[in-house]
LONUVEX-49207 format. One record per atom (N, C-alpha, C): x, y, z. Coordinates in steps of 0.1 Angstrom, whole numbers, plus 2048, in hexadecimal, padded with zeros to 3 digits. Each point is the difference from the previous one (the first is absolute). Example, Ala and Ser with C-alpha at 12.3 -4.5 7.8 and 13.67 -1.06 7.14 Angstrom:
8847C784E;7F780C800;80980C800;7FC80B7F9;80980B800;7F880B808;
REM end
This chain:
7F87B183E;8047F3805;7FB7F57F7;7F38017FC;7FA7F57F7;8078007F3;80480B7FA;8068007F3;80E7FA801;80780380B;80E7FA802;7FE7F1801;7F67FB808;7FE7F2802;7FD7F97F2;7F78067F8;7FD7FB7F3;80C7FF7F7;80880B800;80B8007F7;80B7F6804;8017FD80D;80A7F6805;7FA7F2801;7F37FE7FC;7FA7F3801;7FE7FB80E;7FD809809;7FE7FC80E;7F3806805;7FB7FB80B;7F5806807;80580B809;7F6809804;80480B809;8057FA80D;7FA7F5804;8047FA80D;80F7FB7FF;8037FA7F4;80E7FB7FE;80A80B800;7FC80B7FA;80980C800;80380580E;7F5800808;80280580E;8097F7807;8027F47FC;8097F7807;80E8017FB;8028047F3;80E8007FB;80780D7FD;7F880B800;80780D7FD;7FC80A80B;809809802;7FF80A80B;7F780B7FC;7FB808809;7F880C7FE;80880A7F7;80D801803;8088097F8;8017FC7F1;8017F37FE;8007FC7F2;7F38027F9;7F57FE807;7F28037FA;80080F7FD;805809808;80080E7FD;8088037F4;80C7FA7FE;8088027F5;7F97FB7F3;7F97F5801;7F97FB7F4;7F580A7FD;7F9806809;7F58097FE;80580D7F9;80C805804;80680B7FA;8037FD7F1;8067F47FE;8037FC7F2;7F47FF7F8;7F57FA805;7F47FE7F8;7FA80E7FD;800809809;7FB80E7FE;8078067F4;80D7FF800;8088067F5;7FD7FA7F3;8007F2800;7FE7F97F3;7F28037FB;7F6800809;7F28027FB;7FF80F7FB;806809807;7FF80E7FB;8068027F2;80B7F97FE;8068017F3;7F87FA7F5;7FA7F4803;7F87F97F7;7F38087FC;7FA80680A;7F48087FD;80380C7F8;80C807803;80480C7F9;8027FD7F1;8077F57FE;8037FC7F2;7F37FC7F9;7F77F9806;7F37FC7FA;7F880D7FD;80080A809;7F980C7FD;8068077F4;80D8007FF;8068077F4;7FD7F87F3;8007F3800;7FD7F97F4;7F18027FC;7F7800809;7F28037FD;7FE80E7FB;807809806;7FF80E7FC;8058027F2;80A7F97FC;8068017F3;7F67FA7F6;7FA7F5803;7F67FA7F7;7F48097FE;7FB80680B;7F580A7FF;80480C7F7;80C805802;80580B7F8;8017FC7F1;8047F47FD;8017FC7F2;7F27FE7FA;7F77FB808;7F27FF7FB;7F980D7FD;80480A807;7FA80E7FD;8068057F4;80D7FF7FE;8088037F4;7FC80E7FA;7FD80A809;7FD80D7FA;80D809802;8097FB807;80D808802;7FF80B80A;7F4804805;7FF80B809;8027FC80E;7FD7F4803;8017FB80E;80E7FA803;80580380C;80D7FB804;7FE7F3808;80B7F8801;7FF7F4808;7FB80380E;80580A806;7FC80480D;7F1802802;7F98047F5;7F2802801;7F87F3802;8077F57FE;7F97F3802;8047F880C;809806808;8047F980C;7F780580C;7FB7F6807;7F780380B;80980580C;7FC80B806;80780680B;7FA7FB80D;8087FB809;7FB7FC80D;80680980A;7FA7FF80C;80580880B;80E7FB803;808809805;80E7FC804;7FF7F880D;80B7F9803;8007F780B;7FD80780E;80680C801;7FE80780D;7F2804802;7F98057F6;7F2803802;7F77F4802;8047F57F8;7F97F4801;8017F980E;80B802806;8037F980D;7FD80980C;7FB80C7FF;7FE80980B;7F77FB80B;7F67F77FC;7F77FC80A;8037F2806;80B7FA7FB;8047F3805;80680180E;7FE7F6808;8067FF80D;80F7FC7FF;809808806;80E7FD7FF;8047F880C;8077F47FD;8057F880B;80F7FF7FF;8067FF80B;80F7FE800;8037F17FF;80C7FD7FE;8047F27FE;7FD7F780B;80180580C;7FC7F880C;7F17FD800;7F88097FD;7F17FE800;7FD7F67F5;8068017F4;7FE7F77F5;8057F2804;80B7FF806;8057F3805;7F67F9809;7FB808809;7F67FA80A;7F37FB7F8;7FC8077F6;7F47FC7F8;8047F37F9;80B8007FA;8057F47F8;8017F4809;80580280C;8027F580A;7F27FB804;7F7809802;7F27FD804;7F97F87F6;8028037F3;7F97F97F5;8057F2800;80D7FE801;8067F27FF;8027F980D;7FB80680B;8017FA80D;80F7FE804;8088097FD;80F7FF803;80180680E;8067F9809;80380580E;80E805801;80180A808;80E806803;8087F7808;
REM end
């Protein structure tokens, strides 16, 4: 929410007044995809630089890419909330009444 507010030049409170919960969720999905792409490209660029600095020809690009846990394993301990529960949390944060 804070990143969306910053990028739109608004406060979080202002966003709560002008956009719906559904739109916030759409922005979140968008940012997740954009950020994942940016990080993946950055990792590739840095791996390529490291490979070039080694310059022995024995190591492959893949040898320099940091391997992280996959999303499923990473998220196994997270609490799963349905859309209704998330909407109630969002409404509580911003004091929105039904």
